C-alpha positions, 0 to 999 in steps of 0.5 A, spaced: 140 167 281 140 174 278 147 175 273 150 180 278 149 175 284 153 170 280 158 176 277 160 177 284 160 170 287 165 168 280 170 174 283 169 172 290 171 166 288 177 168 284 179 173 291 179 166 295 183 162 291 188 168 290 189 168 297 189 160 299 194 161 293 199 166 297 197 163 304 200 157 301 206 158 296 206 165 297 204 166 290 199 172 288 197 171 282 193 177 280 199 180 281 203 175 277 198 176 271 197 183 271 203 186 274 204 187 281 202 194 283 199 195 275 192 199 275 190 192 272 190 188 279 188 194 283 182 194 279 181 186 279 183 188 287 177 193 287 172 189 283 173 183 288 172 187 294 166 190 291 163 182 290 165 180 297 160 186 299 155 186 295 155 178 297 152 180 303 146 182 299 144 174 299 147 173 306 142 176 309 136 175 305 138 168 306 138 169 313 132 173 314 128 168 310 130 162 314 133 160 308 140 158 311 136 156 318 132 151 316 138 147 312 142 147 319 135 143 322 136 137 317 
């Protein structure tokens, strides 16, 4: 796996866990760590969003190559 895919996947996981905490406990961990509305928290949110967009590439590639469909037929 390319380094960028690992990095973006890690950021997507961080974002997903953060949203889980927001939904379950009304706790925005990114804002708690870096400050609500701070430049650092905004950068983290932007990086998570860009990472999610980047992860569309491996998804489309896997779908086009039949990897996902092959897993379904087992």
